[in-house]
N, C-alpha and C positions, 0 to 999 in steps of 0.2 A: 852707133845711133845718138844722138843731134836728146838737149835736155825738150826742146819742146815736140819730138817726133817721139821721142820715150812718153812723153805725161800719154801722149795724144794718142798712142798703144795701148796704156792700163788705159785708159778709160775707155775705150772699145769692148777690151778682153771683160771690163768688168761692167759693164753697160749689157753685154750679149748675157752673162750670167741676173742680174739685176731681179729679175721677174723668179727663182730658187734663189738668189740669197736672202729675196720676202715671207718669201716663203717659210723660210725656217725661221727666218724672226717672228713673222704672222707667227709662228707655233711651238714655239716659246712662251710668251706675250700673252697670247688667251693660256699657257697652258701654267704662267706665272697667276693671273690672272685670274681665271676661269671662265673668262668669255670672251666676248670682241674685243678688245680695243683697236679705235687707230693709233696707227703713225706711218712716221713716215725721217725713210732713212735717202737722207745723199751723200754723195761721195764726189768726193771730189781733187783734180790734177795742176794746177796753176794753170787760173785762167777756165777754167773747161768747170764745170761741177753739171755731175747728173742726179736728177731724185728716183725715186719709186714711194708709193703713198697708199696703204688699205683707205683711207676714206675719200669716199669719191665725189666729193662734192670740193673743189681749189674753194674759192668764196671758206670756208671753213680751219683748209690750209694757210692760206689768206692772214685771214685772224687772228691764227696758233699764231701762226709766225711774226704773227707784227704785235705783237703782246708780250713775245719774250726776246723780241729784236727788245721796244723798249726796254724792259729790261733792263737788259742788256746794256741798257745808251744812257740810262738812270742810274750807271755803276750796282744796283741792286745785286746781293750774295746768287750764288745758285745758289738756290733750297732744293735738295730730295723732295721729290712730291713725298712719300712719305711721310715726311716731315711737318712738312708742311702747314698753314690753315687757311682754310679753305677760301677766305677773302687774299690772296698771295698770288 
């Protein structure tokens, strides 16, 4: 199987099971937080990305990802949320 075929096979397999996987992630986050917390899970292989999100508004996802990408492009350090100040 070529690398391209293998990547496609992997993404198809993950894509078929993504809702179940997201359900497990959602349960774990709810347990840790004590309440629902929005999340987006991205999975990818070479050149292909799939995602699932508990957020209901695509615009909200775009805003959060845009802010994160801007911090990465600015070379800011990745700071775990539990250590970050609210303005970070």
